[in-house]
C-alpha positions in Angstrom: 123.1 164.8 -78.3 125.0 167.3 -80.0 128.1 164.9 -78.3 126.8 162.2 -80.0 125.9 164.0 -83.6 130.4 164.7 -83.6 131.6 161.2 -82.9 131.2 160.1 -85.4 132.8 161.8 -87.5 135.8 161.9 -85.1 136.1 158.9 -83.7 137.8 155.2 -85.2 134.5 152.7 -86.4 135.8 150.8 -83.6 134.9 153.1 -80.7 131.2 154.3 -82.9 131.3 151.1 -82.3 132.1 151.5 -78.1 129.5 154.2 -78.1 126.1 152.3 -79.3 127.1 150.0 -76.1 127.5 152.9 -74.3 124.2 154.0 -75.4 122.6 150.6 -74.7 124.0 150.1 -71.4 122.2 154.2 -70.8 119.3 153.3 -72.0 118.8 149.9 -69.3 120.8 152.0 -66.0 117.7 155.0 -66.7 115.7 152.6 -65.9 117.2 150.2 -63.0 118.3 153.8 -61.9 114.5 154.9 -61.5 114.2 151.8 -59.0 117.5 151.3 -57.3 118.5 155.4 -57.4 115.2 156.8 -57.4 113.2 154.1 -55.5 115.9 152.3 -53.6 114.9 149.2 -54.4 118.2 147.3 -55.3 117.8 144.7 -58.3 120.1 141.7 -58.8 118.2 140.3 -61.7 118.0 143.1 -64.4 120.0 141.3 -67.0 116.9 139.2 -67.7 115.1 142.3 -68.7 118.1 142.9 -71.2 118.7 139.0 -71.9 114.9 139.1 -73.1 114.8 141.8 -74.7 118.1 140.0 -77.0 116.0 137.1 -77.4 113.3 139.0 -79.0 115.5 140.7 -81.5 116.7 137.0 -82.3 113.9 134.7 -82.5 112.0 137.5 -84.6 115.0 138.8 -86.9 116.9 135.0 -87.1 114.1 132.3 -86.6 110.8 134.5 -87.5 112.6 136.3 -90.5 110.9 139.7 -88.8 113.7 142.1 -89.9 111.3 145.0 -88.5 113.8 146.7 -86.0 110.1 148.5 -85.1 108.2 145.2 -83.9 111.6 144.3 -82.6 111.1 146.8 -80.1 107.6 146.5 -80.0 108.1 143.1 -78.9 110.9 143.0 -76.1 108.6 145.6 -74.6 105.4 143.6 -74.4 108.0 140.6 -72.9 109.9 142.5 -70.5 106.2 144.6 -69.1 103.9 141.6 -69.2 107.0 138.9 -66.6 107.6 142.0 -65.3 104.5 142.7 -63.9 103.2 139.3 -62.9 107.4 139.3 -61.1 106.7 142.8 -59.9 103.8 141.2 -58.1 106.0 139.2 -55.8 109.1 141.0 -55.8 107.6 144.6 -54.6 105.9 143.4 -51.2 109.4 143.1 -50.2 112.4 145.2 -49.7 116.1 145.7 -48.0 118.1 142.4 -49.0 115.1 140.2 -49.3 113.4 142.3 -52.7 117.5 141.9 -53.9 117.3 137.7 -52.9 113.9 137.6 -54.7 115.2 139.0 -57.7 118.6 137.9 -58.7 116.5 134.0 -57.8 114.4 135.3 -60.7 116.8 136.4 -62.6 119.0 132.3 -62.3 115.1 130.9 -63.1 115.7 132.8 -66.3 119.1 131.9 -66.9 118.4 128.1 -66.7 115.3 128.3 -69.0 117.5 129.7 -71.8 120.3 126.8 -71.4 117.5 124.3 -71.5 115.3 124.8 -74.1 117.5 124.6 -76.5 114.9 124.4 -79.1 114.3 127.6 -78.9 116.8 130.1 -77.3 120.2 127.9 -79.3 121.0 127.0 -75.8 124.9 128.0 -74.0 125.4 129.0 -78.2 122.7 131.7 -78.0 121.0 132.8 -81.6 123.1 135.0 -83.7 120.9 138.1 -85.1 120.3 138.7 -88.7 120.8 142.7 -89.3 117.7 144.7 -88.9 115.8 147.1 -91.1 115.3 150.6 -89.7 111.8 152.2 -90.3 111.2 150.2 -93.4 114.5 151.0 -95.4 117.2 147.4 -95.1 120.4 148.6 -95.3 120.7 145.9 -97.4 124.3 146.8 -99.7 125.6 148.0 -96.3 128.7 145.9 -94.5 128.0 145.0 -90.8 130.3 148.2 -89.3 129.0 150.8 -92.1 125.1 150.1 -90.7 126.4 149.7 -87.4 128.5 153.5 -87.4 125.8 154.9 -89.9 122.0 154.6 -89.9 122.0 151.7 -86.4 124.2 154.5 -84.5 121.8 157.9 -85.3 118.7 155.8 -84.9 119.9 154.5 -81.6 120.6 157.5 -81.0 117.6 159.1 -81.1 115.4 156.6 -79.5 117.9 156.9 -76.2 117.5 160.9 -76.3 113.8 160.0 -75.9 113.8 157.6 -73.3 116.3 159.9 -71.2 113.0 162.8 -72.5 111.1 160.2 -71.1 112.4 159.8 -67.8 113.1 163.1 -67.1 109.4 163.9 -67.3 108.4 160.7 -64.6 111.4 161.5 -62.6 109.7 165.2 -62.3 106.9 164.2 -62.3 103.9 163.5 -58.8 104.9 159.9 -59.2 108.7 160.4 -59.7 108.7 162.6 -56.4 106.0 159.6 -54.7 109.0 157.2 -55.3 111.9 159.2 -54.2 109.7 159.6 -50.9 109.2 156.6 -51.3 112.5 155.3 -50.5 113.2 157.4 -48.0 110.8 158.0 -45.7 108.1 155.0 -46.9 106.0 154.3 -43.5 105.2 158.7 -43.9 104.8 158.1 -47.7 101.9 156.2 -46.8 100.1 157.8 -44.0 99.8 161.0 -46.6 98.0 158.7 -49.1 100.7 157.8 -50.9 100.0 153.6 -52.3 103.6 151.9 -51.9 103.0 148.6 -53.3 101.4 150.7 -56.7 104.7 153.2 -56.4 107.3 150.2 -56.6 105.4 148.2 -59.2 105.1 150.8 -61.8 109.0 151.1 -60.9 109.8 148.0 -61.8 107.6 147.3 -64.9 108.7 150.7 -66.2 112.5 149.6 -65.0 112.5 146.2 -66.3 110.6 147.3 -70.5 114.0 149.8 -70.3 116.4 147.3 -69.1 114.9 145.2 -72.5 115.3 148.3 -74.6 118.8 148.2 -74.2 119.2 143.9 -75.0 118.2 144.8 -78.1 119.7 147.8 -78.5 122.9 145.5 -77.6 121.7 142.0 -79.5 122.2 144.4 -82.7 125.1 145.4 -81.8 126.8 142.5 -81.4 125.6 139.9 -83.6 124.5 137.9 -80.4 122.1 136.7 -78.2 123.2 134.3 -75.8 122.4 132.9 -71.6 124.9 135.3 -70.0 123.1 138.0 -70.6 121.3 137.5 -68.2 123.6 135.6 -65.6 123.9 137.2 -62.7 127.6 139.2 -62.6 126.1 140.8 -65.9 123.4 142.4 -63.5 126.1 143.1 -60.7 127.8 145.0 -63.6 124.8 147.1 -63.8 125.1 148.3 -60.3 128.0 148.5 -61.1 128.1 150.7 -63.5 125.1 153.2 -61.9 127.5 153.4 -58.3 130.2 154.7 -60.5 128.4 157.1 -62.3 126.1 158.3 -59.2 122.5 156.8 -58.1 119.8 159.0 -58.4 121.4 160.9 -61.2 119.6 161.8 -64.4 123.5 161.6 -66.0 124.3 158.9 -63.7 123.9 156.1 -66.3 125.5 157.8 -68.9 129.1 159.1 -67.5 129.0 155.0 -65.5 128.0 153.5 -69.4 131.0 156.1 -71.0 133.8 155.6 -67.7 133.2 151.8 -67.6 133.2 151.0 -71.1 136.2 152.6 -72.6 137.8 151.6 -69.1 136.7 147.7 -69.5 138.6 148.2 -72.8 141.6 149.8 -72.3 141.8 147.3 -69.0 141.5 144.0 -71.1 143.8 145.0 -73.7 147.0 145.3 -71.2 145.8 143.2 -68.3 144.3 140.3 -66.8 143.3 141.7 -63.4 141.1 144.5 -64.6 138.1 143.2 -62.8 140.4 144.3 -59.7 141.2 147.5 -60.9 137.1 148.3 -62.0 136.9 146.4 -58.9 139.6 149.6 -56.8 138.1 151.6 -58.6 134.3 151.3 -57.3 136.2 151.2 -54.0 137.7 155.1 -53.7 134.3 156.1 -55.6 132.3 155.4 -52.6 134.3 155.8 -50.7 135.5 159.3 -51.2 132.7 160.2 -53.4 129.1 157.8 -52.4 127.2 160.0 -55.5 129.6 158.9 -58.0 131.5 160.3 -61.1 128.4 163.1 -61.5 128.1 164.0 -57.4 132.2 164.5 -58.0 132.7 167.0 -60.6 129.5 168.4 -59.3 131.4 168.6 -56.2 134.7 169.9 -58.1 132.5 173.4 -59.9 130.9 173.4 -56.7 134.4 174.1 -55.0 135.7 176.0 -58.2 132.8 178.7 -57.6 
């Protein structure tokens, strides 16, 4: 929080907007980390929930003229939570590759829906996102950049801190311990009386809600919601960034988001082979530090001590 409050005063407006992207990714990854990092369930379709959050903001703001970002977030949470509650009933009965393929299938179905229902979703062009109001204030006199690096930045930072604190409580709660025990030894955990399916199901719904909030922030930042947000490659990016930062680490989502966003921005500006470079980096991280950047830093500080 302290670092985030200083950054807008020491970096250019361009990098300040990149930080909003980092925070959006971090919130989404907090949710995916609960499911994958702490629960051991690899989802390849969670970009769908980011897209639900983005389209909730776009539809309310641009088509229904409801500019309150609080109401837009509420719709994003309700829509993603409801969808995850229905889809989760089918997905959490499976584990390993079967769970992953099923989530991927639902993600691609939703991606096709965004293309086909043009009148609602705008088809392949998507929907532009109108500037929302924050806590009842419209900030109509501000330019888009001033709005993003000013009021919206502080709003998103506060939202991230709150959601990070909630996730920290969840992970350290008896429920969080049961989720980790289920990941490590599901049979023994079930023998102890833990309802395995219920634990997985709750993690699935919570992770979807976090992804939707991240998607809503992303939509306002880039000014549009389009079907690419729901494509399977976006789900792959989420997994990539999470592994890069550190699975099962609370700060892994932050570290992964910061490194991925800055690296992608720098590599895209200098080479067309930026995907190759990011892939090579992920391979090196997995080989030399399976616990990601956070694990690598922990090892480095541990050796110094």
